[in-house]
C-alpha positions as CSV (number, residue, x, y, z in Angstrom):
1,M,-18.4,1.5,14.9
2,E,-18.7,-0.3,11.5
3,I,-15.5,-1.9,10.0
4,T,-15.8,-1.1,6.1
5,R,-14.9,-3.7,3.6
6,R,-12.1,-1.2,2.8
7,T,-10.9,-1.8,6.4
8,D,-11.3,-5.4,6.2
9,Y,-9.5,-5.6,2.8
10,A,-6.6,-3.4,3.9
11,I,-6.3,-5.6,7.0
12,R,-6.1,-8.9,4.9
13,L,-3.6,-7.3,2.5
14,L,-1.5,-6.2,5.4
15,L,-1.7,-9.7,7.2
16,E,-0.6,-11.3,3.9
17,L,2.5,-8.9,3.6
18,T,3.3,-9.4,7.1
19,R,3.3,-13.2,6.4
20,S,5.4,-12.9,3.3
21,G,8.4,-12.2,5.3
22,G,9.4,-8.6,4.2
23,G,10.2,-8.8,0.5
24,P,8.4,-6.9,-2.2
25,V,4.7,-8.3,-3.1
26,S,2.9,-7.2,-6.2
27,V,-0.7,-5.7,-5.5
28,R,-2.0,-8.3,-7.9
29,R,-0.9,-11.1,-5.9
30,L,-1.8,-9.8,-2.6
31,A,-5.5,-9.5,-4.2
32,E,-5.6,-12.6,-5.7
33,T,-4.5,-14.5,-2.4
34,Q,-6.6,-12.7,-0.2
35,E,-9.5,-12.5,-2.8
36,V,-9.7,-8.8,-3.0
37,P,-10.8,-7.3,-6.3
38,Y,-7.6,-6.0,-7.9
39,A,-9.0,-2.5,-8.6
40,F,-10.1,-2.1,-4.9
41,A,-6.8,-3.3,-3.8
42,R,-4.6,-0.8,-6.1
43,G,-7.0,1.9,-4.0
44,I,-6.5,0.7,-0.7
45,Q,-3.0,0.3,-1.3
46,R,-2.6,4.2,-2.4
47,D,-4.4,4.7,1.2
48,L,-2.1,2.5,3.0
49,A,1.0,4.4,1.3
50,A,-0.4,7.9,2.0
51,A,-0.9,6.8,5.5
52,G,2.6,5.8,5.7
53,L,2.2,1.8,6.5
54,V,3.3,0.7,3.2
55,V,5.9,1.8,0.5
56,T,5.4,0.5,-3.2
57,R,8.7,0.0,-5.3
58,R,8.7,-0.2,-9.1
59,G,10.4,-2.3,-11.5
60,A,10.4,-5.9,-12.1
61,T,11.4,-6.8,-8.5
62,G,9.0,-4.1,-7.5
63,G,5.7,-4.5,-5.2
64,V,4.5,-3.4,-1.8
65,V,6.4,-3.7,1.4
66,L,5.6,-2.8,4.8
67,A,7.0,1.0,5.9
68,R,7.3,-0.2,9.4
69,R,7.8,-3.4,11.6
70,P,4.7,-5.4,11.7
71,E,5.0,-5.0,15.5
72,D,4.9,-1.3,14.8
73,I,1.4,-1.3,12.8
74,N,-1.7,-1.5,15.0
75,M,-5.2,-2.1,13.8
76,L,-6.1,1.5,14.5
77,D,-3.4,2.7,12.2
78,V,-5.4,0.7,9.5
79,V,-8.4,1.8,10.4
80,H,-7.5,5.5,10.5
81,A,-5.8,5.1,7.2
82,T,-9.0,3.5,5.5
83,Q,-12.1,5.0,7.2
84,T,-13.0,8.2,8.4
85,T,-14.0,7.5,11.9
86,T,-13.9,4.9,14.7
87,S,-16.8,6.6,16.7
88,C,-19.6,4.6,17.8
89,S,-21.8,7.6,17.7
90,M,-22.7,10.6,15.6
91,C,-22.2,12.8,18.6
92,T,-18.7,11.6,19.3
93,N,-17.8,12.0,15.7
94,D,-19.4,15.4,14.7
95,P,-20.4,17.6,18.1
96,S,-22.4,19.9,15.9
97,W,-24.7,16.9,14.9
98,C,-26.7,16.7,17.9
99,K,-28.4,19.9,19.8
100,R,-28.2,18.5,23.0
101,M,-24.5,18.7,22.8
102,G,-23.1,19.7,26.6
103,G,-25.9,18.5,28.7
104,C,-26.1,14.8,27.4
105,A,-25.1,12.3,30.2
106,V,-25.0,9.8,27.3
107,H,-22.5,11.4,25.5
108,R,-19.9,10.3,28.1
109,V,-20.8,7.0,27.6
110,W,-20.2,7.1,23.8
111,Q,-16.9,8.8,24.1
112,G,-15.9,6.0,26.9
113,V,-16.9,3.0,24.2
114,D,-14.9,5.0,21.6
115,E,-11.7,5.3,23.9
116,M,-12.0,1.5,24.7
117,V,-12.3,0.7,21.2
118,D,-9.4,2.5,20.0
119,K,-7.3,1.3,22.7
120,Y,-7.9,-2.5,22.1
121,L,-7.3,-1.7,18.4
122,E,-4.1,0.0,19.3
123,G,-3.0,-3.1,21.2
124,Q,-3.3,-5.4,18.3
125,S,-0.4,-5.4,15.9
126,L,0.2,-7.0,12.6
127,A,2.8,-9.4,14.2
128,G,0.8,-10.1,17.1
129,L,-2.2,-11.0,14.7
130,V,0.0,-13.2,12.7
131,S,1.7,-15.0,15.6
132,Q,-1.9,-16.0,17.0
133,E,-3.0,-17.3,13.7
134,R,0.1,-19.3,13.6
135,Q,-0.2,-20.6,16.9
136,G,-3.8,-21.6,16.0
137,E,-5.4,-19.3,18.1
138,E,-7.5,-17.2,15.6
139,G,-10.6,-17.1,17.6
140,R,-9.3,-16.3,20.8
141,W,-9.7,-13.0,22.3
142,T,-6.9,-10.9,23.8
143,S,-6.7,-7.7,25.6
């Protein structure tokens, strides 16, 4: 599985929203703070809104806010909102891709990898990431 730039940027924008404490933040400010091109950030904001992860508010005091508590938004949610797959292999992403489907012993291995990655990402919430960051544990892996 490869994390796209779009997904990486989306995670950075959401973490910045989480750090902001819940009030609306303009997409421009999020983009500047996280060094994401503004036009790219606007597109990501639309993806996140369509996935129900953020809500946009218009007007002078408007901006973007999280649609759910940071504890209830995980990395898998973000990946699903911004890229098409979490699969590590084409055969687990598209069964019609491989003519050996159904008789290949390795297919089960790739399915297992996909399940492990999804489970791990699902266990990593925005709140948990910000908490680790505040505790100075940025490089520490948790399971």
